[in-house]
N, CA, C and O atoms as CSV, one atom per row, in Angstrom:
chain,resi,resn,atom,element,x,y,z
A,1,MET,N,N,17.497,22.833,-1.191
A,1,MET,CA,C,17.557,21.390,-1.329
A,1,MET,C,C,16.159,20.839,-1.559
A,1,MET,O,O,15.214,21.236,-0.877
A,2,ASP,N,N,16.023,19.943,-2.498
A,2,ASP,CA,C,14.745,19.315,-2.801
A,2,ASP,C,C,14.515,18.165,-1.817
A,2,ASP,O,O,15.088,17.086,-1.971
A,3,LEU,N,N,13.679,18.401,-0.813
A,3,LEU,CA,C,13.460,17.398,0.232
A,3,LEU,C,C,12.728,16.159,-0.271
A,3,LEU,O,O,12.838,15.094,0.337
A,4,SER,N,N,11.988,16.276,-1.361
A,4,SER,CA,C,11.258,15.112,-1.869
A,4,SER,C,C,12.197,14.003,-2.335
A,4,SER,O,O,11.769,12.859,-2.490
A,5,ARG,N,N,13.466,14.324,-2.558
A,5,ARG,CA,C,14.434,13.300,-2.980
A,5,ARG,C,C,14.997,12.516,-1.800
A,5,ARG,O,O,15.715,11.536,-1.997
A,6,LEU,N,N,14.679,12.936,-0.569
A,6,LEU,CA,C,15.167,12.232,0.616
A,6,LEU,C,C,14.528,10.858,0.796
A,6,LEU,O,O,15.142,9.958,1.370
A,7,CYS,N,N,13.304,10.692,0.310
A,7,CYS,CA,C,12.583,9.430,0.507
A,7,CYS,C,C,11.838,9.047,-0.764
A,7,CYS,O,O,11.476,9.893,-1.581
A,8,SER,N,N,11.624,7.755,-0.900
A,8,SER,CA,C,10.770,7.257,-1.982
A,8,SER,C,C,9.887,6.153,-1.418
A,8,SER,O,O,10.233,5.492,-0.438
A,9,VAL,N,N,8.754,5.974,-2.053
A,9,VAL,CA,C,7.772,4.984,-1.602
A,9,VAL,C,C,7.387,4.115,-2.786
A,9,VAL,O,O,7.110,4.620,-3.874
A,10,ALA,N,N,7.369,2.811,-2.571
A,10,ALA,CA,C,6.922,1.874,-3.599
A,10,ALA,C,C,6.083,0.805,-2.930
A,10,ALA,O,O,6.329,0.428,-1.784
A,11,VAL,N,N,5.096,0.324,-3.653
A,11,VAL,CA,C,4.278,-0.776,-3.153
A,11,VAL,C,C,5.015,-2.060,-3.476
A,11,VAL,O,O,5.298,-2.348,-4.639
A,12,LYS,N,N,5.323,-2.822,-2.457
A,12,LYS,CA,C,6.070,-4.060,-2.651
A,12,LYS,C,C,5.140,-5.230,-2.951
A,12,LYS,O,O,5.438,-6.046,-3.823
A,13,ALA,N,N,4.017,-5.322,-2.240
A,13,ALA,CA,C,3.126,-6.458,-2.435
A,13,ALA,C,C,1.737,-6.161,-1.882
A,13,ALA,O,O,1.563,-5.356,-0.966
A,14,VAL,N,N,0.768,-6.832,-2.466
A,14,VAL,CA,C,-0.589,-6.871,-1.938
A,14,VAL,C,C,-0.925,-8.342,-1.805
A,14,VAL,O,O,-0.827,-9.093,-2.776
A,15,SER,N,N,-1.319,-8.760,-0.621
A,15,SER,CA,C,-1.624,-10.181,-0.432
A,15,SER,C,C,-2.942,-10.344,0.301
A,15,SER,O,O,-3.336,-9.504,1.111
A,16,ILE,N,N,-3.609,-11.437,-0.002
A,16,ILE,CA,C,-4.847,-11.799,0.668
A,16,ILE,C,C,-4.503,-12.900,1.653
A,16,ILE,O,O,-3.938,-13.926,1.276
A,17,LYS,N,N,-4.842,-12.690,2.904
A,17,LYS,CA,C,-4.484,-13.634,3.966
A,17,LYS,C,C,-5.629,-14.568,4.336
A,17,LYS,O,O,-5.413,-15.760,4.555
A,18,ARG,N,N,-6.846,-14.032,4.408
A,18,ARG,CA,C,-7.975,-14.836,4.875
A,18,ARG,C,C,-9.257,-14.368,4.196
A,18,ARG,O,O,-9.484,-13.168,4.035
A,19,VAL,N,N,-10.083,-15.315,3.805
A,19,VAL,CA,C,-11.347,-15.021,3.149
A,19,VAL,C,C,-12.466,-15.669,3.950
A,19,VAL,O,O,-12.388,-16.847,4.298
A,20,SER,N,N,-13.508,-14.897,4.241
A,20,SER,CA,C,-14.693,-15.446,4.888
A,20,SER,C,C,-15.909,-14.986,4.094
A,20,SER,O,O,-15.769,-14.258,3.111
A,21,VAL,N,N,-17.077,-15.398,4.504
A,21,VAL,CA,C,-18.299,-15.013,3.806
A,21,VAL,C,C,-18.523,-13.503,3.886
A,21,VAL,O,O,-19.040,-12.904,2.943
A,22,ALA,N,N,-18.143,-12.893,4.987
A,22,ALA,CA,C,-18.427,-11.477,5.207
A,22,ALA,C,C,-17.281,-10.538,4.865
A,22,ALA,O,O,-17.510,-9.345,4.671
A,23,SER,N,N,-16.042,-11.047,4.783
A,23,SER,CA,C,-14.931,-10.128,4.587
A,23,SER,C,C,-13.696,-10.823,4.025
A,23,SER,O,O,-13.595,-12.050,4.007
A,24,ILE,N,N,-12.777,-10.006,3.575
A,24,ILE,CA,C,-11.472,-10.463,3.099
A,24,ILE,C,C,-10.424,-9.675,3.872
A,24,ILE,O,O,-10.514,-8.452,3.985
A,25,HIS,N,N,-9.434,-10.379,4.401
A,25,HIS,CA,C,-8.357,-9.741,5.158
A,25,HIS,C,C,-7.068,-9.888,4.377
A,25,HIS,O,O,-6.768,-10.958,3.848
A,26,GLY,N,N,-6.314,-8.817,4.310
A,26,GLY,CA,C,-5.063,-8.860,3.558
A,26,GLY,C,C,-4.054,-7.869,4.091
A,26,GLY,O,O,-4.253,-7.242,5.132
A,27,THR,N,N,-2.967,-7.743,3.352
A,27,THR,CA,C,-1.893,-6.834,3.732
A,27,THR,C,C,-1.371,-6.132,2.482
A,27,THR,O,O,-1.182,-6.757,1.439
A,28,VAL,N,N,-1.142,-4.840,2.601
A,28,VAL,CA,C,-0.449,-4.068,1.578
A,28,VAL,C,C,0.904,-3.709,2.189
A,28,VAL,O,O,0.966,-3.071,3.240
A,29,THR,N,N,1.986,-4.121,1.527
A,29,THR,CA,C,3.321,-3.865,2.049
A,29,THR,C,C,3.989,-2.773,1.231
A,29,THR,O,O,4.141,-2.893,0.015
A,30,MET,N,N,4.386,-1.703,1.918
A,30,MET,CA,C,5.082,-0.582,1.298
A,30,MET,C,C,6.572,-0.689,1.603
A,30,MET,O,O,6.956,-1.137,2.683
A,31,ALA,N,N,7.403,-0.282,0.662
A,31,ALA,CA,C,8.840,-0.173,0.888
A,31,ALA,C,C,9.179,1.310,0.856
A,31,ALA,O,O,9.071,1.958,-0.185
A,32,VAL,N,N,9.589,1.843,2.003
A,32,VAL,CA,C,9.915,3.264,2.118
A,32,VAL,C,C,11.431,3.385,2.253
A,32,VAL,O,O,12.019,2.901,3.221
A,33,THR,N,N,12.050,4.029,1.281
A,33,THR,CA,C,13.506,4.184,1.267
A,33,THR,C,C,13.868,5.586,1.726
A,33,THR,O,O,13.395,6.581,1.176
A,34,SER,N,N,14.724,5.645,2.753
A,34,SER,CA,C,15.197,6.920,3.276
A,34,SER,C,C,16.655,7.120,2.867
A,34,SER,O,O,17.497,6.250,3.087
A,35,ARG,N,N,16.940,8.264,2.275
A,35,ARG,CA,C,18.304,8.625,1.911
A,35,ARG,C,C,18.844,9.695,2.865
A,35,ARG,O,O,19.844,10.351,2.577
A,36,ALA,N,N,18.171,9.856,3.992
A,36,ALA,CA,C,18.562,10.874,4.975
A,36,ALA,C,C,19.607,10.309,5.933
A,36,ALA,O,O,19.596,9.112,6.222
A,37,PRO,N,N,20.502,11.149,6.426
A,37,PRO,CA,C,21.549,10.690,7.339
A,37,PRO,C,C,21.059,10.490,8.781
A,37,PRO,O,O,21.850,10.136,9.656
A,38,THR,N,N,19.781,10.710,9.030
A,38,THR,CA,C,19.211,10.563,10.364
A,38,THR,C,C,17.850,9.889,10.278
A,38,THR,O,O,17.268,9.791,9.198
A,39,ARG,N,N,17.349,9.430,11.406
A,39,ARG,CA,C,16.034,8.783,11.435
A,39,ARG,C,C,14.946,9.807,11.079
A,39,ARG,O,O,15.015,10.973,11.466
A,40,LEU,N,N,13.957,9.341,10.342
A,40,LEU,CA,C,12.787,10.145,10.014
A,40,LEU,C,C,11.556,9.379,10.478
A,40,LEU,O,O,11.656,8.233,10.916
A,41,THR,N,N,10.409,10.012,10.380
A,41,THR,CA,C,9.159,9.355,10.742
A,41,THR,C,C,8.199,9.407,9.563
A,41,THR,O,O,7.940,10.469,8.997
A,42,LEU,N,N,7.680,8.241,9.206
A,42,LEU,CA,C,6.583,8.179,8.251
A,42,LEU,C,C,5.352,8.554,9.060
A,42,LEU,O,O,4.762,7.707,9.730
A,43,SER,N,N,4.965,9.824,8.997
A,43,SER,CA,C,3.880,10.285,9.858
A,43,SER,C,C,2.532,9.738,9.414
A,43,SER,O,O,1.638,9.531,10.235
A,44,GLU,N,N,2.386,9.502,8.103
A,44,GLU,CA,C,1.107,8.980,7.615
A,44,GLU,C,C,1.270,8.465,6.196
A,44,GLU,O,O,1.971,9.068,5.384
A,45,VAL,N,N,0.623,7.356,5.904
A,45,VAL,CA,C,0.483,6.899,4.522
A,45,VAL,C,C,-0.977,6.503,4.341
A,45,VAL,O,O,-1.539,5.772,5.156
A,46,ARG,N,N,-1.582,6.993,3.269
A,46,ARG,CA,C,-2.971,6.678,2.927
A,46,ARG,C,C,-2.992,6.230,1.471
A,46,ARG,O,O,-2.283,6.781,0.629
A,47,PHE,N,N,-3.816,5.222,1.186
A,47,PHE,CA,C,-3.854,4.717,-0.177
A,47,PHE,C,C,-5.205,4.102,-0.488
A,47,PHE,O,O,-5.991,3.777,0.402
A,48,ASP,N,N,-5.447,3.954,-1.786
A,48,ASP,CA,C,-6.605,3.239,-2.305
A,48,ASP,C,C,-6.092,2.138,-3.207
A,48,ASP,O,O,-5.079,2.304,-3.887
A,49,VAL,N,N,-6.784,1.017,-3.214
A,49,VAL,CA,C,-6.507,-0.063,-4.156
A,49,VAL,C,C,-7.653,-0.058,-5.153
A,49,VAL,O,O,-8.823,-0.107,-4.774
A,50,LEU,N,N,-7.300,0.003,-6.440
A,50,LEU,CA,C,-8.281,0.103,-7.512
A,50,LEU,C,C,-8.116,-1.060,-8.481
A,50,LEU,O,O,-7.004,-1.557,-8.656
A,51,PRO,N,N,-9.184,-1.499,-9.106
A,51,PRO,CA,C,-9.043,-2.548,-10.127
A,51,PRO,C,C,-8.357,-1.990,-11.367
A,51,PRO,O,O,-8.476,-0.801,-11.659
A,52,THR,N,N,-7.643,-2.838,-12.095
A,52,THR,CA,C,-7.008,-2.415,-13.348
A,52,THR,C,C,-7.621,-3.142,-14.535
A,52,THR,O,O,-7.008,-3.223,-15.600
A,53,ASP,N,N,-8.816,-3.667,-14.358
A,53,ASP,CA,C,-9.429,-4.495,-15.388
A,53,ASP,C,C,-10.311,-3.729,-16.359
A,53,ASP,O,O,-11.098,-4.333,-17.087
A,54,GLY,N,N,-10.190,-2.402,-16.379
A,54,GLY,CA,C,-10.976,-1.610,-17.318
A,54,GLY,C,C,-12.292,-1.118,-16.746
A,54,GLY,O,O,-12.989,-0.344,-17.402
A,55,THR,N,N,-12.655,-1.543,-15.539
A,55,THR,CA,C,-13.874,-1.033,-14.916
A,55,THR,C,C,-13.610,0.390,-14.432
A,55,THR,O,O,-12.473,0.862,-14.454
A,56,THR,N,N,-14.654,1.058,-14.003
A,56,THR,CA,C,-14.474,2.425,-13.522
A,56,THR,C,C,-13.512,2.429,-12.345
A,56,THR,O,O,-13.479,1.492,-11.548
A,57,GLU,N,N,-12.737,3.489,-12.250
A,57,GLU,CA,C,-11.725,3.562,-11.196
A,57,GLU,C,C,-12.362,3.940,-9.866
A,57,GLU,O,O,-12.253,5.077,-9.407
A,58,ARG,N,N,-13.018,2.980,-9.266
A,58,ARG,CA,C,-13.612,3.165,-7.948
A,58,ARG,C,C,-12.790,2.372,-6.943
A,58,ARG,O,O,-12.548,1.181,-7.139
A,59,ALA,N,N,-12.366,3.015,-5.881
A,59,ALA,CA,C,-11.531,2.340,-4.888
A,59,ALA,C,C,-12.281,1.169,-4.271
A,59,ALA,O,O,-13.445,1.288,-3.888
A,60,ILE,N,N,-11.588,0.028,-4.182
A,60,ILE,CA,C,-12.203,-1.138,-3.551
A,60,ILE,C,C,-11.646,-1.366,-2.151
A,60,ILE,O,O,-12.262,-2.057,-1.339
A,61,ILE,N,N,-10.484,-0.786,-1.869
A,61,ILE,CA,C,-9.889,-0.900,-0.540
A,61,ILE,C,C,-9.265,0.452,-0.198
A,61,ILE,O,O,-8.638,1.091,-1.043
A,62,HIS,N,N,-9.443,0.873,1.039
A,62,HIS,CA,C,-8.760,2.048,1.570
A,62,HIS,C,C,-7.850,1.556,2.697
A,62,HIS,O,O,-8.228,0.673,3.467
A,63,GLY,N,N,-6.661,2.129,2.785
A,63,GLY,CA,C,-5.769,1.732,3.869
A,63,GLY,C,C,-4.946,2.903,4.349
A,63,GLY,O,O,-4.767,3.887,3.631
A,64,TRP,N,N,-4.445,2.795,5.566
A,64,TRP,CA,C,-3.578,3.831,6.116
A,64,TRP,C,C,-2.827,3.288,7.317
A,64,TRP,O,O,-3.206,2.287,7.925
A,65,THR,N,N,-1.762,3.978,7.632
A,65,THR,CA,C,-1.029,3.737,8.866
A,65,THR,C,C,-0.341,5.036,9.243
A,65,THR,O,O,-0.228,5.956,8.432
A,66,GLU,N,N,0.120,5.096,10.494
A,66,GLU,CA,C,0.746,6.316,11.004
A,66,GLU,C,C,1.951,5.976,11.874
A,66,GLU,O,O,2.072,4.880,12.420
A,67,ASN,N,N,2.834,6.962,11.979
A,67,ASN,CA,C,3.956,6.946,12.928
A,67,ASN,C,C,4.845,5.703,12.846
A,67,ASN,O,O,4.929,4.918,13.790
A,68,VAL,N,N,5.501,5.546,11.703
A,68,VAL,CA,C,6.463,4.459,11.513
A,68,VAL,C,C,7.860,5.078,11.460
A,68,VAL,O,O,8.108,6.005,10.689
A,69,SER,N,N,8.762,4.559,12.282
A,69,SER,CA,C,10.128,5.068,12.313
A,69,SER,C,C,10.919,4.537,11.122
A,69,SER,O,O,10.871,3.347,10.813
A,70,LEU,N,N,11.642,5.426,10.462
A,70,LEU,CA,C,12.463,5.068,9.306
A,70,LEU,C,C,13.933,5.270,9.676
A,70,LEU,O,O,14.313,6.346,10.138
A,71,GLY,N,N,14.746,4.260,9.480
A,71,GLY,CA,C,16.168,4.372,9.785
A,71,GLY,C,C,16.900,5.205,8.748
A,71,GLY,O,O,16.403,5.423,7.643
A,72,ALA,N,N,18.077,5.665,9.115
A,72,ALA,CA,C,18.916,6.434,8.201
A,72,ALA,C,C,19.466,5.526,7.111
A,72,ALA,O,O,19.922,4.418,7.392
A,73,TYR,N,N,19.424,5.987,5.889
A,73,TYR,CA,C,19.966,5.263,4.730
A,73,TYR,C,C,19.474,3.824,4.641
A,73,TYR,O,O,20.266,2.926,4.355
A,74,THR,N,N,18.198,3.584,4.877
A,74,THR,CA,C,17.661,2.216,4.823
A,74,THR,C,C,16.334,2.188,4.081
A,74,THR,O,O,15.708,3.219,3.835
A,75,THR,N,N,15.929,0.978,3.733
A,75,THR,CA,C,14.593,0.745,3.211
A,75,THR,C,C,13.808,-0.003,4.279
A,75,THR,O,O,14.220,-1.071,4.731
A,76,THR,N,N,12.690,0.557,4.672
A,76,THR,CA,C,11.848,-0.020,5.709
A,76,THR,C,C,10.593,-0.588,5.062
A,76,THR,O,O,9.886,0.117,4.341
A,77,GLU,N,N,10.320,-1.863,5.320
A,77,GLU,CA,C,9.072,-2.457,4.848
A,77,GLU,C,C,7.981,-2.161,5.861
A,77,GLU,O,O,8.149,-2.384,7.060
A,78,VAL,N,N,6.864,-1.659,5.363
A,78,VAL,CA,C,5.748,-1.272,6.217
A,78,VAL,C,C,4.531,-2.104,5.817
A,78,VAL,O,O,3.865,-1.778,4.835
A,79,PRO,N,N,4.224,-3.184,6.568
A,79,PRO,CA,C,3.024,-3.963,6.263
A,79,PRO,C,C,1.792,-3.281,6.852
A,79,PRO,O,O,1.771,-2.939,8.034
A,80,ILE,N,N,0.777,-3.087,6.032
A,80,ILE,CA,C,-0.430,-2.388,6.460
A,80,ILE,C,C,-1.615,-3.341,6.295
A,80,ILE,O,O,-2.007,-3.648,5.169
A,81,PRO,N,N,-2.194,-3.815,7.416
A,81,PRO,CA,C,-3.327,-4.724,7.307
A,81,PRO,C,C,-4.565,-3.995,6.795
A,81,PRO,O,O,-4.819,-2.846,7.157
A,82,VAL,N,N,-5.330,-4.683,5.946
A,82,VAL,CA,C,-6.578,-4.128,5.425
A,82,VAL,C,C,-7.673,-5.180,5.556
A,82,VAL,O,O,-7.416,-6.381,5.476
A,83,THR,N,N,-8.893,-4.705,5.759
A,83,THR,CA,C,-10.058,-5.578,5.813
A,83,THR,C,C,-11.077,-5.047,4.830
A,83,THR,O,O,-11.400,-3.859,4.834
A,84,VAL,N,N,-11.580,-5.927,3.990
A,84,VAL,CA,C,-12.536,-5.552,2.957
A,84,VAL,C,C,-13.890,-6.142,3.318
A,84,VAL,O,O,-14.012,-7.350,3.527
A,85,THR,N,N,-14.909,-5.287,3.392
A,85,THR,CA,C,-16.240,-5.777,3.719
A,85,THR,C,C,-17.297,-5.377,2.698
A,85,THR,O,O,-18.413,-5.895,2.742
A,86,SER,N,N,-16.974,-4.460,1.773
A,86,SER,CA,C,-17.988,-4.036,0.803
A,86,SER,C,C,-18.246,-5.141,-0.207
A,86,SER,O,O,-17.327,-5.861,-0.598
A,87,ALA,N,N,-19.474,-5.271,-0.620
A,87,ALA,CA,C,-19.855,-6.331,-1.558
A,87,ALA,C,C,-19.109,-6.205,-2.883
A,87,ALA,O,O,-18.707,-7.211,-3.468
A,88,GLU,N,N,-18.923,-4.976,-3.357
A,88,GLU,CA,C,-18.218,-4.754,-4.625
A,88,GLU,C,C,-16.767,-5.236,-4.532
A,88,GLU,O,O,-16.268,-5.900,-5.440
A,89,ALA,N,N,-16.111,-4.901,-3.450
A,89,ALA,CA,C,-14.717,-5.301,-3.271
A,89,ALA,C,C,-14.588,-6.805,-3.113
A,89,ALA,O,O,-13.680,-7.414,-3.680
A,90,VAL,N,N,-15.478,-7.405,-2.358
A,90,VAL,CA,C,-15.428,-8.859,-2.173
A,90,VAL,C,C,-15.637,-9.558,-3.510
A,90,VAL,O,O,-14.954,-10.541,-3.799
A,91,ARG,N,N,-16.567,-9.072,-4.332
A,91,ARG,CA,C,-16.782,-9.664,-5.668
A,91,ARG,C,C,-15.528,-9.562,-6.519
A,91,ARG,O,O,-15.139,-10.526,-7.177
A,92,PHE,N,N,-14.890,-8.390,-6.507
A,92,PHE,CA,C,-13.673,-8.201,-7.296
A,92,PHE,C,C,-12.561,-9.131,-6.816
A,92,PHE,O,O,-11.905,-9.789,-7.623
A,93,LEU,N,N,-12.353,-9.182,-5.517
A,93,LEU,CA,C,-11.227,-9.943,-4.974
A,93,LEU,C,C,-11.439,-11.460,-4.998
A,93,LEU,O,O,-10.469,-12.212,-4.907
A,94,THR,N,N,-12.677,-11.917,-5.118
A,94,THR,CA,C,-12.867,-13.363,-5.197
A,94,THR,C,C,-12.254,-13.923,-6.476
A,94,THR,O,O,-11.978,-15.120,-6.562
A,95,GLY,N,N,-12.040,-13.064,-7.467
A,95,GLY,CA,C,-11.326,-13.505,-8.663
A,95,GLY,C,C,-9.904,-13.918,-8.350
A,95,GLY,O,O,-9.327,-14.732,-9.070
A,96,ALA,N,N,-9.330,-13.377,-7.294
A,96,ALA,CA,C,-7.967,-13.720,-6.896
A,96,ALA,C,C,-7.870,-15.089,-6.243
A,96,ALA,O,O,-6.770,-15.554,-5.943
A,97,LEU,N,N,-8.997,-15.735,-6.021
A,97,LEU,CA,C,-8.944,-17.091,-5.466
A,97,LEU,C,C,-8.323,-18.060,-6.455
A,97,LEU,O,O,-7.564,-18.946,-6.063
A,98,THR,N,N,-8.640,-17.898,-7.741
A,98,THR,CA,C,-8.209,-18.883,-8.732
A,98,THR,C,C,-7.186,-18.360,-9.738
A,98,THR,O,O,-6.595,-19.143,-10.481
A,99,ARG,N,N,-6.970,-17.046,-9.770
A,99,ARG,CA,C,-6.006,-16.518,-10.738
A,99,ARG,C,C,-5.320,-15.282,-10.187
A,99,ARG,O,O,-5.857,-14.581,-9.330
A,100,ASP,N,N,-4.116,-15.026,-10.698
A,100,ASP,CA,C,-3.408,-13.803,-10.322
A,100,ASP,C,C,-4.166,-12.609,-10.889
A,100,ASP,O,O,-4.699,-12.677,-11.996
A,101,MET,N,N,-4.215,-11.523,-10.136
A,101,MET,CA,C,-4.923,-10.325,-10.581
A,101,MET,C,C,-4.053,-9.104,-10.349
A,101,MET,O,O,-3.292,-9.045,-9.383
A,102,ASP,N,N,-4.170,-8.130,-11.242
A,102,ASP,CA,C,-3.458,-6.871,-11.070
A,102,ASP,C,C,-4.357,-5.862,-10.365
A,102,ASP,O,O,-5.573,-5.847,-10.557
A,103,ALA,N,N,-3.737,-5.027,-9.549
A,103,ALA,CA,C,-4.452,-3.953,-8.872
A,103,ALA,C,C,-3.543,-2.726,-8.838
A,103,ALA,O,O,-2.319,-2.845,-8.784
A,104,ARG,N,N,-4.148,-1.570,-8.871
A,104,ARG,CA,C,-3.405,-0.307,-8.794
A,104,ARG,C,C,-3.502,0.190,-7.353
A,104,ARG,O,O,-4.589,0.243,-6.777
A,105,VAL,N,N,-2.360,0.552,-6.780
A,105,VAL,CA,C,-2.317,1.125,-5.437
A,105,VAL,C,C,-1.851,2.568,-5.590
A,105,VAL,O,O,-0.746,2.834,-6.062
A,106,ARG,N,N,-2.716,3.492,-5.179
A,106,ARG,CA,C,-2.449,4.918,-5.374
A,106,ARG,C,C,-2.646,5.646,-4.047
A,106,ARG,O,O,-3.638,5.430,-3.352
A,107,GLY,N,N,-1.696,6.505,-3.703
A,107,GLY,CA,C,-1.846,7.249,-2.461
A,107,GLY,C,C,-0.737,8.244,-2.231
A,107,GLY,O,O,-0.003,8.603,-3.151
A,108,THR,N,N,-0.619,8.692,-0.980
A,108,THR,CA,C,0.425,9.620,-0.585
A,108,THR,C,C,1.015,9.202,0.757
A,108,THR,O,O,0.333,8.651,1.622
A,109,ALA,N,N,2.288,9.482,0.895
A,109,ALA,CA,C,2.985,9.273,2.161
A,109,ALA,C,C,3.474,10.623,2.643
A,109,ALA,O,O,3.933,11.445,1.850
A,110,LYS,N,N,3.376,10.852,3.938
A,110,LYS,CA,C,3.879,12.085,4.534
A,110,LYS,C,C,5.019,11.713,5.469
A,110,LYS,O,O,4.858,10.900,6.379
A,111,ILE,N,N,6.168,12.322,5.228
A,111,ILE,CA,C,7.371,12.062,6.009
A,111,ILE,C,C,7.665,13.291,6.859
A,111,ILE,O,O,7.754,14.405,6.343
A,112,ASP,N,N,7.815,13.082,8.162
A,112,ASP,CA,C,8.198,14.166,9.066
A,112,ASP,C,C,9.710,14.290,9.024
A,112,ASP,O,O,10.424,13.428,9.535
A,113,ALA,N,N,10.200,15.369,8.412
A,113,ALA,CA,C,11.635,15.610,8.279
A,113,ALA,C,C,12.052,16.732,9.221
A,113,ALA,O,O,12.764,17.654,8.823
A,114,TYR,N,N,11.610,16.651,10.452
A,114,TYR,CA,C,11.922,17.595,11.518
A,114,TYR,C,C,11.387,18.991,11.253
A,114,TYR,O,O,10.385,19.374,11.856
A,115,LEU,N,N,12.001,19.754,10.390
A,115,LEU,CA,C,11.571,21.129,10.172
A,115,LEU,C,C,10.534,21.281,9.072
A,115,LEU,O,O,9.973,22.361,8.886
A,116,SER,N,N,10.280,20.208,8.350
A,116,SER,CA,C,9.259,20.279,7.310
A,116,SER,C,C,8.643,18.898,7.121
A,116,SER,O,O,9.128,17.897,7.647
A,117,GLU,N,N,7.567,18.880,6.359
A,117,GLU,CA,C,6.902,17.619,6.048
A,117,GLU,C,C,7.000,17.397,4.547
A,117,GLU,O,O,6.715,18.297,3.757
A,118,ILE,N,N,7.400,16.205,4.163
A,118,ILE,CA,C,7.538,15.853,2.756
A,118,ILE,C,C,6.321,15.018,2.375
A,118,ILE,O,O,6.002,14.043,3.055
A,119,THR,N,N,5.647,15.389,1.303
A,119,THR,CA,C,4.521,14.603,0.794
A,119,THR,C,C,4.976,13.916,-0.479
A,119,THR,O,O,5.424,14.565,-1.423
A,120,ILE,N,N,4.857,12.580,-0.496
A,120,ILE,CA,C,5.319,11.790,-1.628
A,120,ILE,C,C,4.132,11.028,-2.210
A,120,ILE,O,O,3.588,10.143,-1.550
A,121,PRO,N,N,3.723,11.355,-3.430
A,121,PRO,CA,C,2.659,10.575,-4.070
A,121,PRO,C,C,3.236,9.279,-4.644
A,121,PRO,O,O,4.408,9.227,-5.018
A,122,PHE,N,N,2.407,8.233,-4.713
A,122,PHE,CA,C,2.830,6.992,-5.351
A,122,PHE,C,C,1.648,6.386,-6.094
A,122,PHE,O,O,0.491,6.598,-5.731
A,123,ASP,N,N,1.956,5.635,-7.130
A,123,ASP,CA,C,0.950,4.998,-7.971
A,123,ASP,C,C,1.625,3.786,-8.605
A,123,ASP,O,O,2.394,3.927,-9.555
A,124,ASN,N,N,1.339,2.598,-8.081
A,124,ASN,CA,C,1.971,1.374,-8.564
A,124,ASN,C,C,0.923,0.337,-8.924
A,124,ASN,O,O,-0.124,0.250,-8.282
A,125,VAL,N,N,1.208,-0.448,-9.953
A,125,VAL,CA,C,0.389,-1.606,-10.278
A,125,VAL,C,C,1.127,-2.833,-9.762
A,125,VAL,O,O,2.302,-3.043,-10.064
A,126,VAL,N,N,0.414,-3.643,-8.974
A,126,VAL,CA,C,1.001,-4.853,-8.395
A,126,VAL,C,C,0.095,-6.038,-8.706
A,126,VAL,O,O,-1.085,-5.870,-9.017
A,127,THR,N,N,0.659,-7.230,-8.618
A,127,THR,CA,C,-0.092,-8.455,-8.862
A,127,THR,C,C,-0.466,-9.105,-7.543
A,127,THR,O,O,0.389,-9.324,-6.685
A,128,LEU,N,N,-1.743,-9.413,-7.384
A,128,LEU,CA,C,-2.208,-10.174,-6.234
A,128,LEU,C,C,-2.099,-11.640,-6.607
A,128,LEU,O,O,-2.782,-12.091,-7.527
A,129,PRO,N,N,-1.248,-12.401,-5.911
A,129,PRO,CA,C,-1.110,-13.809,-6.264
A,129,PRO,C,C,-2.355,-14.600,-5.873
A,129,PRO,O,O,-2.998,-14.307,-4.865
A,130,SER,N,N,-2.683,-15.598,-6.673
A,130,SER,CA,C,-3.844,-16.434,-6.419
A,130,SER,C,C,-3.715,-17.149,-5.083
A,130,SER,O,O,-2.640,-17.654,-4.756
A,131,ILE,N,N,-4.766,-17.199,-4.324
A,131,ILE,CA,C,-4.750,-17.884,-3.038
A,131,ILE,C,C,-4.663,-19.390,-3.224
A,131,ILE,O,O,-3.972,-20.063,-2.460
A,132,LEU,N,N,-5.342,-19.926,-4.214
A,132,LEU,CA,C,-5.402,-21.389,-4.378
A,132,LEU,C,C,-4.134,-21.950,-5.013
A,132,LEU,O,O,-3.952,-23.168,-4.998
A,133,LYS,N,N,-3.253,-21.129,-5.566
A,133,LYS,CA,C,-2.010,-21.618,-6.152
A,133,LYS,C,C,-0.925,-21.819,-5.109
A,133,LYS,O,O,0.109,-22.421,-5.397
A,134,ARG,N,N,-1.152,-21.320,-3.895
A,134,ARG,CA,C,-0.115,-21.421,-2.858
A,134,ARG,C,C,0.011,-22.823,-2.338
A,134,ARG,O,O,0.835,-23.085,-1.462
């Protein structure tokens, strides 16, 4: 049986919650769908957020979370808070103050399926909605 078909991971949203002079706080929300007849555990998800504007593919945000319970036959939303403090990332994300911006979220999720671990890669482009349009 191909265990990688038991779960799928998609990036649902990237949002900026708060901006200060020193940092930007936001959330990356993952949607993890389990097709298993029993509860599983998202043992770890790690990801990078990269610009899609043609600049070099250097990660501007790193994020991770661990030990999230996944229900049987359900989609679980996993909000992952992130804080950005690097000058490069803050410069990139300040563009999201006045306009919608696209970003690539790339990473892997590890699912504990009792007797084995499933590693699921993901790579999604999402739109960061403008903060000032809200």
